[in-house]
C-alpha positions as CSV (number, residue, x, y, z in Angstrom):
1,X,0.0,0.0,0.0
2,X,1.6,3.3,-1.0
3,X,-0.9,5.9,0.2
4,X,-2.9,6.6,3.3
5,X,-5.4,3.7,3.7
6,X,-9.0,4.5,2.8
7,X,-12.0,3.0,4.7
8,X,-12.3,0.4,1.9
9,X,-8.6,-0.5,2.3
10,X,-9.1,-0.9,6.1
11,X,-12.2,-3.1,5.6
12,X,-10.4,-5.3,3.1
13,X,-7.5,-5.6,5.5
14,X,-9.8,-6.6,8.3
15,X,-11.3,-9.4,6.1
16,X,-7.8,-10.6,5.1
17,X,-6.4,-10.9,8.7
18,X,-9.6,-12.1,10.4
19,X,-8.8,-15.8,10.1
20,X,-5.4,-15.2,11.7
21,X,-6.3,-13.0,14.7
22,X,-8.6,-13.0,17.7
23,X,-11.7,-10.9,18.0
24,X,-10.8,-9.4,21.4
25,X,-13.4,-8.5,24.0
26,X,-14.5,-5.1,25.2
27,X,-14.6,-4.8,29.0
28,X,-15.8,-2.1,31.4
29,X,-15.6,-1.6,35.2
30,X,-18.3,0.3,37.3
31,X,-15.7,1.2,39.9
32,X,-13.2,2.6,37.3
33,X,-16.1,4.5,35.7
34,X,-17.0,6.0,39.1
35,X,-13.4,6.9,39.8
36,X,-12.9,8.5,36.3
37,X,-16.3,10.3,36.1
38,X,-17.0,8.9,32.7
39,X,-17.9,5.6,30.9
40,X,-14.9,3.7,29.7
41,X,-14.8,0.8,27.3
42,X,-11.5,-1.1,27.2
43,X,-10.7,-3.0,24.0
44,X,-8.6,-5.8,25.3
45,X,-5.7,-6.3,22.8
46,X,-3.7,-7.9,25.6
47,X,-5.8,-11.0,24.7
48,X,-4.7,-10.7,21.1
49,X,-2.4,-13.4,19.6
50,X,1.2,-12.7,20.8
51,X,-0.4,-10.7,23.6
52,X,-0.6,-7.4,21.7
53,X,-2.4,-5.5,18.9
54,X,0.8,-5.6,16.9
55,X,-0.3,-9.1,15.6
56,X,-2.8,-7.2,13.3
57,X,-0.3,-4.9,11.5
58,X,2.4,-7.5,11.3
59,X,0.0,-10.1,9.8
60,X,-1.4,-7.7,7.2
61,X,2.1,-6.6,6.1
62,X,3.3,-10.1,5.6
63,X,0.1,-11.4,3.9
64,X,0.4,-8.4,1.6
65,X,3.8,-9.5,0.2
66,X,4.1,-11.5,-3.0
67,X,4.8,-15.3,-2.6
68,X,8.4,-14.6,-3.9
69,X,8.9,-11.9,-1.3
70,X,7.6,-14.2,1.5
71,X,9.8,-17.0,0.4
72,X,13.0,-15.0,1.0
73,X,12.0,-14.3,4.6
74,X,10.9,-11.2,6.6
75,X,13.0,-9.0,8.8
76,X,12.3,-6.1,11.2
77,X,13.8,-4.4,14.2
78,X,11.8,-4.2,17.4
79,X,12.3,-4.3,21.2
80,X,9.2,-6.5,21.6
81,X,5.7,-6.8,20.4
82,X,6.2,-6.1,16.7
83,X,9.1,-8.6,16.8
84,X,6.7,-11.3,17.9
85,X,4.0,-10.1,15.4
86,X,6.4,-10.6,12.5
87,X,7.7,-14.0,13.8
88,X,4.0,-15.1,14.1
89,X,3.1,-13.8,10.6
90,X,6.2,-15.4,9.0
91,X,5.5,-18.7,10.7
92,X,1.9,-18.5,9.4
93,X,3.0,-18.2,5.8
94,X,5.8,-20.8,6.3
95,X,8.8,-18.5,6.0
96,X,11.7,-17.3,8.1
97,X,11.7,-14.3,10.4
98,X,15.0,-12.5,11.1
99,X,14.3,-10.2,14.1
100,X,16.8,-7.5,15.1
101,X,16.3,-6.8,18.9
102,X,18.3,-4.5,21.2
103,X,20.3,-6.4,23.7
104,X,18.2,-4.8,26.6
105,X,14.8,-6.0,25.2
106,X,12.6,-7.6,27.8
107,X,13.3,-11.4,28.2
108,X,9.6,-12.2,27.9
109,X,9.5,-10.6,24.4
110,X,12.7,-12.4,23.3
111,X,11.3,-15.7,24.5
112,X,8.1,-14.9,22.6
113,X,10.1,-14.5,19.3
114,X,12.0,-17.7,19.9
115,X,8.8,-19.7,20.7
116,X,7.6,-18.6,17.2
117,X,10.8,-19.8,15.5
118,X,12.1,-16.3,14.9
119,X,15.9,-15.9,14.6
120,X,17.0,-13.1,16.9
121,X,20.0,-10.9,16.0
122,X,21.0,-8.7,18.9
123,X,22.3,-5.2,18.6
124,X,23.1,-2.1,20.7
125,X,20.0,-0.3,21.9
126,X,20.1,2.6,19.4
127,X,18.1,3.3,16.3
128,X,21.3,3.5,14.2
129,X,22.4,0.0,15.4
130,X,18.9,-1.4,14.7
131,X,18.9,0.0,11.2
132,X,22.4,-1.0,10.2
133,X,21.9,-4.5,11.6
134,X,18.7,-4.9,9.6
135,X,20.5,-3.8,6.5
136,X,23.1,-6.5,7.1
137,X,20.3,-9.1,7.4
138,X,18.8,-7.9,4.1
139,X,22.2,-8.0,2.3
140,X,22.8,-11.5,3.6
141,X,19.3,-13.1,3.1
142,X,17.3,-11.0,0.7
143,X,14.6,-10.8,3.3
144,X,11.9,-8.1,3.1
145,X,11.9,-5.4,5.8
146,X,8.6,-4.6,7.5
147,X,8.9,-1.4,9.5
148,X,7.3,-1.6,13.0
149,X,5.0,1.4,12.3
150,X,5.9,3.7,9.4
151,X,4.3,1.4,6.9
152,X,0.7,1.8,5.5
153,X,0.1,-2.0,5.5
154,X,1.0,-2.0,9.2
155,X,-1.1,1.1,9.9
156,X,-4.1,-0.3,8.2
157,X,-3.8,-3.5,10.2
158,X,-3.6,-1.6,13.5
159,X,-6.8,0.3,12.4
160,X,-8.8,-2.9,12.6
161,X,-8.8,-2.8,16.4
162,X,-10.8,0.4,16.3
163,X,-13.1,-0.9,13.6
164,X,-14.0,-3.7,16.0
165,X,-14.4,-1.4,19.0
166,X,-16.7,1.0,17.1
167,X,-18.8,-1.8,15.8
168,X,-19.3,-3.0,19.4
169,X,-19.7,0.4,21.0
170,X,-21.0,2.7,18.2
171,X,-21.5,5.9,20.1
172,X,-18.1,6.7,21.6
173,X,-17.1,10.3,21.9
174,X,-13.4,9.8,22.6
175,X,-11.0,7.1,21.6
176,X,-7.6,6.9,23.4
177,X,-4.4,5.0,22.7
178,X,-0.7,5.2,23.8
179,X,1.8,6.6,21.3
180,X,5.3,5.4,20.5
181,X,6.0,5.2,16.8
182,X,2.4,6.1,16.0
183,X,1.3,3.0,14.1
184,X,-1.6,2.3,16.4
185,X,-2.4,6.0,16.9
186,X,-2.5,6.8,13.1
187,X,-4.6,3.6,12.4
188,X,-7.0,4.5,15.2
189,X,-7.2,8.1,13.9
190,X,-8.1,6.9,10.4
191,X,-10.7,4.4,11.5
192,X,-12.3,6.9,13.8
193,X,-12.3,9.7,11.2
194,X,-14.0,7.4,8.7
195,X,-16.5,5.7,11.1
196,X,-17.1,8.2,13.9
197,X,-16.1,11.6,12.4
198,X,-17.4,13.5,15.5
199,X,-15.3,11.5,18.0
200,X,-12.0,12.8,19.2
201,X,-8.8,10.7,19.2
202,X,-6.4,11.5,22.0
203,X,-3.1,9.8,22.8
204,X,-1.2,9.4,26.0
205,X,2.6,9.6,26.0
206,X,5.2,9.1,28.8
207,X,7.0,12.2,29.9
208,X,10.2,10.1,29.7
209,X,9.8,9.6,26.0
210,X,8.0,12.7,25.0
211,X,8.9,13.1,21.3
212,X,5.4,12.7,19.7
213,X,3.9,15.7,21.4
214,X,6.8,17.9,20.1
215,X,6.5,16.4,16.6
216,X,2.7,16.9,16.7
217,X,3.2,20.6,17.5
218,X,6.1,21.4,15.2
219,X,5.1,19.2,12.2
220,X,8.6,17.6,11.9
221,X,10.1,14.6,13.6
222,X,11.5,15.6,17.0
223,X,13.6,13.8,19.6
224,X,12.5,13.4,23.2
225,X,14.3,15.7,25.6
226,X,15.3,12.6,27.6
227,X,14.5,8.9,27.7
228,X,13.5,7.3,31.0
229,X,10.2,5.6,31.4
230,X,8.8,2.3,32.6
231,X,6.7,2.2,29.3
232,X,9.3,0.3,27.3
233,X,7.0,-0.2,24.3
234,X,6.9,3.5,23.6
235,X,10.6,4.4,23.3
236,X,10.6,5.3,19.6
237,X,9.9,8.3,17.4
238,X,7.1,8.9,15.0
239,X,7.8,8.3,11.3
240,X,6.8,10.6,8.4
241,X,3.7,8.5,7.6
242,X,2.5,8.3,11.2
243,X,3.2,12.0,11.8
244,X,1.2,13.1,8.8
245,X,-1.9,11.1,9.8
246,X,-1.5,12.1,13.4
247,X,-1.5,15.8,12.6
248,X,-4.5,15.4,10.3
249,X,-6.8,13.5,12.6
250,X,-5.6,13.4,16.2
251,X,-7.0,16.0,18.6
252,X,-4.3,16.0,21.3
253,X,-1.5,14.2,23.1
254,X,-1.4,14.2,27.0
255,X,1.9,13.5,28.9
256,X,2.0,11.4,32.0
257,X,4.8,10.5,34.4
258,X,5.8,7.0,35.5
259,X,4.0,7.2,38.8
260,X,0.7,8.0,37.0
261,X,1.4,5.1,34.6
262,X,2.0,2.6,37.4
263,X,-1.1,3.8,39.3
264,X,-3.2,3.2,36.1
265,X,-1.6,-0.1,35.5
266,X,-2.3,-1.3,39.0
267,X,-5.9,0.0,38.8
268,X,-6.5,-2.2,35.7
269,X,-4.9,-5.2,37.3
270,X,-7.0,-4.8,40.4
271,X,-10.4,-3.8,39.0
272,X,-10.5,-5.6,35.6
273,X,-8.4,-8.6,36.9
274,X,-6.3,-8.7,33.7
275,X,-2.6,-8.5,32.9
276,X,-1.4,-5.4,31.0
277,X,2.0,-4.0,30.4
278,X,3.1,-0.5,31.5
279,X,2.8,1.1,28.0
280,X,-0.8,-0.2,27.9
281,X,-1.8,1.9,31.0
282,X,-0.7,5.2,29.5
283,X,-4.0,6.3,28.0
284,X,-5.9,5.6,31.2
285,X,-3.3,7.5,33.1
286,X,-3.8,10.4,30.7
287,X,-7.6,10.3,31.2
288,X,-7.3,10.2,35.0
289,X,-4.8,13.1,34.9
290,X,-7.4,15.3,33.1
291,X,-10.6,13.9,34.4
292,X,-12.6,17.1,34.0
293,X,-12.0,17.0,30.2
294,X,-13.7,13.6,29.9
295,X,-16.5,14.1,32.5
296,X,-19.6,12.3,31.5
297,X,-18.3,11.1,28.1
298,X,-18.2,7.7,26.5
299,X,-14.5,6.8,26.0
300,X,-12.9,3.9,24.3
301,X,-9.4,2.9,25.3
302,X,-7.4,0.3,23.4
303,X,-5.4,-1.9,25.9
304,X,-2.5,-2.5,23.7
305,X,-0.7,-5.5,25.3
306,X,0.0,-7.8,28.2
307,X,3.6,-8.9,27.7
308,X,4.9,-7.9,31.1
309,X,7.9,-9.5,32.9
310,X,6.1,-10.9,36.0
311,X,9.4,-10.9,37.9
312,X,9.8,-7.1,37.5
313,X,6.3,-5.7,38.4
314,X,6.4,-2.1,39.5
315,X,4.0,-2.6,42.4
């Protein structure tokens, strides 16, 4: 796909990936609603295959390749959930996945890749190291690179989570997601724009990885002033494709600190009785930080993933 996905594109993608993904449930909690002062509907992508929404975009990107391209293998760089998504998609079509992961990626996410027969190539935890290592893999194997977020096939795949949420809860006024590279945010923004044009899309972002809010304001890709957050899934910058869509259709980005993220994560564990990872709690933290803004509204939140290292819980 070489242009911003249309509604028809997203619907076609949804049909393509449906046999390979879970239709995840939407949960709510009376006690969280009372605390928040609004009605929240949680789309539980922590129950998705590989434990995260990334299965959608990865699956679509790999299914969109030609048989010849698939045969040579797939490569990507990722610290976690996209890595597992590409390993799953490659295994589904019967080809090899070459996954470049920073050497400090969470063990649970490395183990997830290995369990799906992905070959891990470790690198230093910098974008330059990731990109140069992926290029070495491409030179060696001829594998096709699938970008974790700055790819219209991936964006269209991520948009399908919002398509499902809106079909189940059709009168939402706000939809919230976390933002890292912006694949989910831009997919969510497109699906919401097409299906619920009067609803607002608002992202949550960690203060310790606050690049998207700067890019959103300036219109060019900015770097975070500093990197230090528990939300390890959100440590990347927007791409040109995700920035363009975000600036077109996203209302706002709200920053939250690690204490607020941990409190929101704990609240979901305690009240919904489900496992989510820190990055996943960021939009709820953003909502609770600005409660007056959402008072009385119907809000959808995509719970992005549940791949948390149980030996390193923050509470």
